[in-house]
KOLLUMBA-337641 format. One record per residue (C-alpha): residue in three letters; y negated, x, z. Coordinates in steps of 0.1 Angstrom, whole numbers, m for minus. Layout:
+------+-------+-------+-------+
: code :    c2 :    c1 :    c3 :
+------+-------+-------+-------+
:  ALA :     Y :     X :     Z :
...
+------+-------+-------+-------+
end
This chain:
+------+-------+-------+-------+
: code :    c2 :    c1 :    c3 :
+------+-------+-------+-------+
:  MET :   113 :   101 :  m130 :
:  GLN :   107 :    99 :   m93 :
:  LYS :    83 :    70 :   m84 :
:  ILE :    63 :    72 :   m52 :
:  LEU :    45 :    41 :   m37 :
:  VAL :    17 :    54 :   m12 :
:  ILE :    11 :    23 :     9 :
:  ASN :     1 :     8 :    44 :
:  SER :   m11 :   m28 :    48 :
:  LYS :   m39 :   m13 :    71 :
:  GLY :   m71 :     0 :    51 :
:  GLY :   m88 :    31 :    58 :
:  CYS :   m56 :    53 :    65 :
:  GLY :   m58 :    79 :    35 :
:  LYS :   m36 :    63 :    10 :
:  THR :   m59 :    76 :   m18 :
:  THR :   m62 :   111 :    m3 :
:  MET :   m24 :   112 :    m1 :
:  ALA :   m19 :    98 :   m36 :
:  THR :   m44 :   121 :   m54 :
:  ASN :   m33 :   153 :   m34 :
:  LEU :     3 :   143 :   m44 :
:  ALA :    m7 :   139 :   m80 :
:  SER :   m25 :   173 :   m79 :
:  TYR :     1 :   195 :   m62 :
:  PHE :    28 :   180 :   m89 :
:  VAL :     6 :   192 :  m117 :
:  THR :     4 :   225 :  m102 :
:  GLN :    42 :   225 :  m102 :
:  ASP :    42 :   220 :  m141 :
:  LEU :    52 :   183 :  m136 :
:  GLU :    41 :   157 :  m160 :
:  THR :    22 :   133 :  m136 :
:  ALA :     9 :    97 :  m136 :
:  LEU :   m13 :    82 :  m111 :
:  LEU :   m14 :    43 :  m111 :
:  ASP :   m42 :    28 :   m92 :
:  PHE :   m35 :    m7 :   m78 :
:  ASP :   m68 :    m8 :   m54 :
:  PRO :   m97 :   m29 :   m70 :
:  GLN :  m119 :    m2 :   m56 :
:  GLY :  m105 :    24 :   m80 :
:  SER :  m113 :    53 :   m57 :
:  SER :   m79 :    71 :   m75 :
:  ILE :   m92 :    70 :  m111 :
:  ARG :  m128 :    77 :   m99 :
:  TRP :  m112 :   109 :   m88 :
:  LEU :   m97 :   115 :  m121 :
:  SER :  m124 :   108 :  m138 :
:  GLN :  m140 :   137 :  m120 :
:  ARG :  m114 :   163 :  m128 :
:  PRO :  m122 :   194 :  m146 :
:  LYS :  m115 :   193 :  m182 :
:  SER :   m98 :   227 :  m178 :
:  GLY :   m74 :   216 :  m154 :
:  PRO :   m40 :   203 :  m159 :
:  PRO :   m40 :   167 :  m169 :
:  ILE :   m28 :   138 :  m151 :
:  TYR :   m21 :   105 :  m167 :
:  GLY :   m40 :    76 :  m150 :
:  VAL :   m41 :    37 :  m151 :
:  HIS :   m65 :    15 :  m127 :
:  VAL :   m38 :   m12 :  m127 :
:  ALA :   m61 :   m34 :  m106 :
:  SER :   m86 :   m37 :  m133 :
:  ARG :   m61 :   m53 :  m158 :
:  LYS :   m40 :   m77 :  m133 :
:  ASN :   m57 :  m107 :  m149 :
:  ASN :   m62 :   m98 :  m185 :
:  THR :   m45 :  m125 :  m207 :
:  GLY :   m12 :  m110 :  m222 :
:  VAL :    m8 :   m82 :  m200 :
:  THR :    21 :   m83 :  m179 :
:  ARG :    28 :   m61 :  m149 :
:  SER :    57 :   m44 :  m167 :
:  PHE :    33 :   m34 :  m194 :
:  GLN :    10 :   m19 :  m170 :
:  MET :    35 :     0 :  m152 :
:  ARG :    44 :    19 :  m184 :
:  VAL :    34 :    57 :  m186 :
:  PRO :    41 :    83 :  m208 :
:  PRO :    77 :    87 :  m216 :
:  GLU :    78 :   126 :  m203 :
:  THR :    65 :   117 :  m172 :
:  GLU :    86 :   133 :  m142 :
:  ARG :    63 :   120 :  m114 :
:  MET :    46 :    86 :  m109 :
:  ILE :    24 :    80 :   m80 :
:  ILE :    12 :    43 :   m69 :
:  ASP :   m20 :    40 :   m50 :
:  ALA :   m15 :     6 :   m34 :
:  PRO :   m42 :   m13 :   m20 :
:  ALA :   m46 :   m27 :    16 :
:  GLY :   m33 :   m58 :    29 :
:  VAL :     0 :   m60 :     5 :
:  THR :    24 :   m84 :    21 :
:  GLY :    49 :  m106 :     8 :
:  ASN :    57 :  m113 :   m29 :
:  GLU :    33 :   m86 :   m37 :
:  LEU :    49 :   m61 :   m16 :
:  ILE :    85 :   m68 :   m29 :
:  ASP :    68 :   m66 :   m65 :
:  LEU :    57 :   m31 :   m59 :
:  ILE :    87 :   m18 :   m41 :
:  ARG :   107 :   m29 :   m70 :
:  HIS :    91 :    m2 :   m92 :
:  VAL :    95 :    27 :   m69 :
:  ASP :   124 :    49 :   m53 :
:  THR :   102 :    65 :   m26 :
:  ILE :    76 :    50 :    m1 :
:  LEU :    51 :    70 :    18 :
:  VAL :    32 :    55 :    50 :
:  PRO :     4 :    74 :    60 :
:  VAL :    m7 :    64 :    96 :
:  LEU :   m39 :    72 :   116 :
:  PRO :   m39 :    81 :   153 :
:  SER :   m54 :    48 :   167 :
:  SER :   m40 :    21 :   190 :
:  ILE :   m53 :    m5 :   160 :
:  ASP :   m35 :    15 :   132 :
:  ILE :    m3 :    21 :   152 :
:  HIS :     0 :   m18 :   158 :
:  ALA :    m8 :   m24 :   123 :
:  VAL :    19 :    m1 :   111 :
:  THR :    44 :   m14 :   135 :
:  ARG :    41 :   m49 :   118 :
:  PHE :    41 :   m33 :    84 :
:  ILE :    72 :   m12 :    87 :
:  GLU :    91 :   m44 :   102 :
:  GLU :    82 :   m61 :    68 :
:  LEU :    91 :   m32 :    47 :
:  LEU :   126 :   m33 :    66 :
:  VAL :   129 :   m72 :    68 :
:  VAL :   111 :   m86 :    37 :
:  GLY :   111 :   m54 :    13 :
:  LYS :   147 :   m46 :    23 :
:  VAL :   139 :   m10 :    16 :
:  ARG :   171 :     3 :    35 :
:  GLN :   195 :   m21 :    16 :
:  LYS :   179 :   m11 :   m17 :
:  GLY :   185 :    25 :   m10 :
:  LEU :   149 :    35 :   m11 :
:  ASN :   133 :    70 :     5 :
:  VAL :   109 :    62 :    30 :
:  ALA :    90 :    83 :    51 :
:  VAL :    58 :    85 :    75 :
:  ILE :    30 :   108 :    76 :
:  ALA :     6 :   112 :   105 :
:  ASN :   m26 :   115 :    87 :
:  ARG :   m63 :   128 :    96 :
:  ALA :   m50 :   140 :   130 :
:  LYS :   m64 :   162 :   159 :
:  LYS :   m33 :   173 :   174 :
:  ASN :   m48 :   180 :   210 :
:  THR :   m61 :   144 :   217 :
:  LEU :   m42 :   117 :   235 :
:  THR :   m46 :    93 :   205 :
:  TYR :   m26 :   117 :   183 :
:  LYS :     0 :   122 :   212 :
:  ALA :     7 :    85 :   215 :
:  LEU :    10 :    82 :   177 :
:  GLU :    35 :   112 :   178 :
:  ARG :    55 :    94 :   203 :
:  PHE :    55 :    62 :   185 :
:  LEU :    65 :    76 :   152 :
:  LYS :    94 :    95 :   165 :
:  THR :   107 :    60 :   179 :
:  LEU :   106 :    48 :   143 :
:  LYS :   140 :    48 :   125 :
:  LEU :   122 :    64 :    96 :
:  PRO :   118 :   101 :    89 :
:  PHE :    83 :   114 :   105 :
:  ILE :    77 :   140 :    79 :
:  THR :    45 :   160 :    89 :
:  THR :    10 :   157 :   103 :
:  LEU :   m21 :   162 :    83 :
:  ARG :   m54 :   172 :   102 :
:  ASP :   m86 :   160 :   100 :
:  THR :  m105 :   183 :    78 :
:  GLN :  m135 :   183 :    53 :
:  ASN :  m115 :   202 :    30 :
:  TYR :  m101 :   169 :    16 :
:  VAL :  m136 :   160 :    12 :
:  HIS :  m148 :   189 :    m7 :
:  ALA :  m116 :   187 :   m30 :
:  ALA :  m120 :   152 :   m37 :
:  GLU :  m156 :   156 :   m46 :
:  ARG :  m146 :   181 :   m76 :
:  GLY :  m115 :   159 :   m87 :
:  ILE :   m89 :   183 :   m74 :
:  GLY :   m64 :   185 :   m46 :
:  ILE :   m61 :   208 :   m16 :
:  PHE :   m32 :   226 :   m36 :
:  GLU :   m60 :   235 :   m63 :
:  MET :   m81 :   251 :   m38 :
:  TRP :   m81 :   291 :   m32 :
:  ASP :  m103 :   291 :    m2 :
:  LYS :   m84 :   308 :    25 :
:  ARG :   m97 :   281 :    48 :
:  THR :   m72 :   256 :    32 :
:  ASP :   m41 :   278 :    35 :
:  SER :   m31 :   257 :    72 :
:  ASP :   m37 :   225 :    51 :
:  LYS :   m11 :   238 :    24 :
:  GLN :    13 :   245 :    53 :
:  GLN :    12 :   213 :    65 :
:  TRP :    21 :   197 :    33 :
:  ARG :    53 :   216 :    29 :
:  PRO :    75 :   196 :    50 :
:  LEU :    64 :   165 :    27 :
:  THR :    68 :   183 :    m7 :
:  ARG :   103 :   198 :     4 :
:  TRP :   112 :   164 :    14 :
:  LEU :   103 :   151 :   m20 :
:  GLU :   121 :   173 :   m37 :
:  ASP :   149 :   171 :   m14 :
:  VAL :   153 :   133 :   m24 :
:  ASN :   146 :   140 :   m63 :
:  PRO :   156 :   178 :   m68 :
:  VAL :   136 :   194 :   m95 :
:  LYS :   132 :   233 :  m106 :
:  SER :    96 :   237 :  m102 :
:  LYS :    82 :   262 :  m125 :
:  ASN :    50 :   274 :  m107 :
:  LYS :    61 :   277 :   m71 :
:  ILE :    27 :   284 :   m48 :
:  ALA :    31 :   306 :   m21 :
:  GLY :    22 :   297 :    13 :
+------+-------+-------+-------+
end
């Protein structure tokens, strides 16, 4: 089972959008998928509740709502159905220190979405340093990648972000554009790969480097490849 953590200490960078669209992508590939929401706001679980009943099911747990329940341990909360092939964790903002170490302990792959702004660049610099120093992700052999999110490529802020990400000693996988297509998909409880509007074709193409990278670090034979 591939265990993917979507995380950034900075809020508002699109973690939930990435987590839900990944879950949607995996089920379109006929992979048994679980989505664990550690954010108290429960946005991923709310998205799951809106999924069409006719669509492929995604197992979901709002872990944040159970954290303080008597007798319920973190290891129990992390349990997913035994047939699960992909587990995605939607992390809350502001995760540092022991909480970060605890989340990292449960995963093999970490995705860090970053927005094109000077504030976000500064925040992610400190966060990646914590991943490397406190989380010891390299020593643990974890796969870590960075994704530029909600970007407009022809802007100075994006060019600054692109230059910065290329200086990191981590894979800079892809850039996802700023589009209302993600909003429309979220309102229906689906992901970009479940939308058949031609206007989403470029969005699907932007996801290809990420989905290929995820398959490279944990190969699987997908039974339902989507052309694009």
